[in-house]
C-alpha positions in Angstrom: 3.6 14.9 31.6 3.9 17.3 28.6 2.9 16.5 25.1 5.8 14.8 23.3 6.4 13.7 19.6 8.8 12.0 17.3 10.3 14.0 14.5 10.8 11.8 11.4 14.5 10.9 10.8 14.4 11.5 7.0 16.3 14.1 4.9 13.1 15.9 3.8 13.7 19.3 2.1 13.2 22.5 3.9 9.6 23.5 4.3 8.4 19.9 4.9 7.3 19.4 8.5 6.3 16.2 10.2 5.7 14.6 13.5 4.2 11.5 15.2 2.5 12.3 18.6 3.2 10.0 21.7 0.5 9.0 24.2 1.4 11.6 26.9 0.3 15.2 27.4 -3.4 14.8 27.1 -6.6 14.7 29.3 -8.1 11.3 28.5 -8.6 8.7 31.3 -7.5 5.1 31.2 -7.4 3.1 29.0 -7.1 6.0 26.6 -4.5 7.8 28.7 -3.6 10.4 27.9 -3.2 11.9 24.5 -5.9 9.9 22.6 -6.5 11.7 19.3 -8.9 9.1 17.9 -12.7 10.1 17.8 -13.6 6.4 17.2 -11.9 4.8 20.1 -14.9 5.1 22.6 -13.2 8.0 24.6 -15.1 10.9 25.8 -15.6 13.2 22.8 -14.7 16.3 24.9 -11.4 14.7 25.9 -10.6 14.0 22.2 -11.5 17.5 21.2 -9.2 18.9 23.9 -6.4 16.5 23.0 -6.7 17.6 19.3 -6.6 21.3 20.3 -3.5 20.7 22.4 -1.7 18.7 19.6 -2.6 21.5 17.0 -1.3 24.2 19.3 1.8 22.5 20.6 3.0 21.3 17.1 2.3 24.7 15.7 0.1 23.5 12.9 -1.0 26.2 10.5 -4.6 25.0 10.7 -6.7 22.1 12.0 -5.9 19.0 9.8 -8.7 17.0 8.0 -9.3 14.0 10.3 -9.9 11.1 8.0 -12.5 8.3 8.6 -10.1 5.5 8.2 -11.5 2.0 6.9 -8.3 0.0 6.1 -8.8 0.6 2.4 -6.8 2.2 -0.4 -8.7 5.4 -1.1 -6.6 8.6 -1.3 -7.9 12.2 -0.9 -6.2 15.0 -2.8 -6.5 18.0 -0.5 -4.7 20.4 -2.9 -7.9 22.4 -3.5 -9.0 25.5 -1.6 -12.2 23.6 -0.2 -12.0 20.6 1.9 -14.2 17.6 0.8 -17.3 16.6 2.7 -16.5 12.9 2.2 -13.7 11.9 4.6 -13.7 8.1 4.3 -10.1 7.4 3.2 -6.9 6.0 4.4 -4.5 8.4 2.9 -4.3 11.9 1.7 -1.9 14.1 -0.5 -1.5 17.8 -1.0 0.6 20.4 -2.6 -1.0 23.2 -0.7 1.1 24.9 1.8 -0.3 25.2 5.2 -2.6 22.2 5.0 -1.8 19.5 7.4 -2.3 15.9 6.6 -2.9 13.4 9.4 -3.4 9.6 9.9 -4.2 7.8 13.2 -2.6 4.6 14.4 -2.2 2.2 17.3 -0.2 -0.7 15.6 -0.8 0.0 11.9 1.9 1.9 10.2 1.8 5.6 9.4 3.7 6.2 6.2 4.6 9.7 5.1 5.8 10.9 1.7 7.3 14.0 0.3 9.0 14.8 -3.1 12.7 15.9 -3.3 11.9 19.6 -3.9 9.3 19.8 -1.1 6.3 20.7 -3.4 4.1 17.6 -2.5 3.5 15.6 0.6 1.3 12.6 1.5 0.3 10.4 4.5 -1.0 6.9 4.4 -2.6 4.6 7.1 -1.1 1.1 6.4 -2.1 -1.9 8.4 -2.0 -5.4 6.7 -5.3 -4.8 5.1 -4.3 -1.5 3.6 -0.9 -2.9 2.4 -2.7 -5.9 0.8 -5.2 -3.5 -0.8 -2.5 -1.3 -2.3 -2.7 1.9 -0.2 0.9 2.7 -0.7 0.7 2.2 -4.5 -2.4 4.5 -4.5 -0.7 7.2 -2.5 2.4 7.1 -4.8 0.1 7.4 -7.8 -1.8 10.3 -6.3 1.4 12.2 -5.4 1.9 12.5 -9.3 5.7 12.6 -9.1 8.2 10.1 -10.4 8.7 7.4 -7.7 12.5 8.0 -7.8 11.9 11.6 -6.7 10.0 10.6 -3.6 11.1 10.1 0.0 9.1 7.9 2.4 9.2 7.6 6.3 7.6 4.7 8.1 6.5 5.5 11.5 5.8 3.5 14.7 3.9 0.3 14.2 3.7 -3.2 15.7 7.0 -5.0 15.5 7.8 -8.4 13.9 8.2 -10.1 17.2 4.7 -9.0 18.5 2.6 -9.4 15.4 1.3 -12.9 15.1 -1.2 -13.4 12.3 -3.2 -16.3 10.7 -2.7 -17.9 7.3 -5.4 -15.8 5.8 -3.5 -12.7 6.5 -0.3 -14.1 4.8 -2.3 -15.2 1.8 -3.9 -11.8 1.4 -0.5 -10.0 1.7 1.3 -12.3 -0.7 -1.4 -12.3 -3.4 -0.1 -9.8 -6.1 2.9 -9.1 -3.9 5.4 -11.9 -4.1 8.0 -9.7 -2.3 5.8 -10.1 0.9 6.8 -13.8 1.2 10.0 -12.9 3.0 8.2 -10.7 5.6 6.5 -13.7 7.3 8.3 -16.2 9.7 6.6 -19.3 11.1 5.0 -19.2 14.5 3.2 -22.0 16.3 1.0 -24.4 14.4 -0.5 -22.3 11.4 0.4 -19.0 12.7 2.9 -16.5 11.2 4.9 -13.4 12.5 4.6 -10.5 10.2 7.2 -7.8 9.7 4.8 -5.0 8.8 7.4 -2.4 8.4 9.5 -4.7 6.2 6.4 -5.4 4.1 5.8 -1.6 3.6 9.4 -1.1 2.7 9.4 -4.0 0.3 6.3 -2.6 -1.4 7.8 0.9 -1.7 10.9 -0.5 -3.2 8.8 -2.6 -5.7 7.2 0.8 -6.6 10.8 2.3 -7.2 10.6 4.4 -4.2 14.2 3.6 -2.9 14.6 6.4 -0.3 12.8 4.9 2.6 13.5 5.7 6.2 12.2 4.9 9.7 10.4 1.6 10.6 12.3 1.0 13.8 9.7 1.5 16.5 7.5 -1.2 17.9 4.2 0.1 19.5 3.3 -3.2 21.3 6.6 -3.3 23.2 6.8 0.3 24.4 3.6 1.0 26.5 5.1 4.2 28.1 5.2 5.9 24.6 2.8 4.2 22.3 -0.8 3.1 22.1 -1.2 -0.5 20.9 -4.5 -2.1 20.1 -2.9 -5.6 19.9 -1.4 -5.2 23.3 -4.3 -3.5 25.2 -7.4 -4.2 23.4 -9.0 -0.8 24.1 -6.6 1.9 23.4 -6.2 5.5 22.1 -4.6 6.5 18.8 -1.5 8.4 18.0 -1.4 11.0 15.1 1.3 11.2 12.5 1.2 14.5 10.5 3.0 16.1 7.6 2.6 19.5 6.0 4.3 22.2 3.8 5.3 25.4 5.6 3.2 28.3 4.3 
């Protein structure tokens, strides 16, 4: 199968490009089959390198993106300078530099993309429940250095509310400091809860006065033909969600 991707359904201005890769079109063997782009998923490094080469070429990226070392935190790298930083431990990045692609990797966590209304700044955040509880979206909005009302956000594929059962400690962590999160949990069996992760991200963005929010309708766990899912498969590959400004 050929390499395929989702084009975000948001009214981004001309010059803002974005995509989420699907799991097909690569060279990795099961359980990473086939387009695994994650270097920390225990896959063959040569397969990951070839998959990344194919993704960069097929998407027509202006240059190789900076692959972050994601840790489920809130650190944001500003990649607007001419030189790339040596430290790559972060869960989000922003830039105003044309031709510099930003990328986050996911397999149930949410990728959240940003741009401003005039197409001068873009951002990408890796947002699982830990990142959302830690404030990664707030940190990314701050790093974009634009009024929140001038920003657009797009929520990419993540685990859906009917597939994401969590414990009470997750609910407590998400609600602490974010009262809008309460409505994103519905009771499961015993002390378990079902979390609407995309709904939580949307609520946090709206609380930050980012009102132009799109996407959030794909469930990675329920669509094994297109998406990797760590919750579903245990060992899985990673999709990439990218955004960049045309040079």
